[in-house]
N, C-alpha and C positions, 0 to 999 in steps of 0.2 A: 503494500499499499504506499510505502514511502516513495517509491519510484513515481507513482501517479501524482502524489502530492508535489514532488519536485518538478515534474514535467508541467503541472499546471501553473506553478510559480514561475517557471521560465517562460511559459506562454504568456502569462499576464504581464511579466516585466517587459517582454518583447513588444507587447501591444501598446505599452505606455511609452516606449522609447521613440524619440523623434529624430534621432541622428540619421537614421536610414532615409527619411523623407528627404533630407538635403542632398543626399547622394543621387536619389531618383531625379530630383529637380534639375541637378546639374547635368545628369545624363541626357534629360530631355532637351535642355538648352543646347548641348554639344550636338545632339542629334539633329536639331532644327538647323543650326548653323551649317552642319555638314551638308544637309539636303540643299540649302540655298547655294552653297559654294559649288556643289555638283551641278546644279541647274545653271548657274552662271557660266562655268567652265564649259558646259555642252553648248550653251547658247552663243557664247563668244567664239567658239572654235569652228563651228561649221562642220560639214562632213569631210571626213578623210584626214582629220588632224591626229596628233598623237593621243589625245584624251579619248577620242572615239576608238582608236586602235587599242588602247589599254582596257577600256570598257569592254570591248568585244572579246579580248583575251580572258578577262575575268569571268564573262558569262560562259564561255566555252569550258573553262577549267571547272567552274561550279556546276555546270550542267553535265559533267561527266566526260567531257572530251579531253583531248590531250593538252596538258598544261606545259607551256614553254616560256 
């Protein structure tokens, strides 16, 4: 029964802790900024530039194709 009481205490302490919320907020900000930068790079470069080539290689590699 001590294990269940300890687990309940850990869960309650975790629920009241707010430090993790800041990490999530920072992660969301970094994600939003990254998406804006990617959109700007894609818009500025046009087709056939180095950025498009890199994105194509990443898509191929993540899709199961040959990574080079």
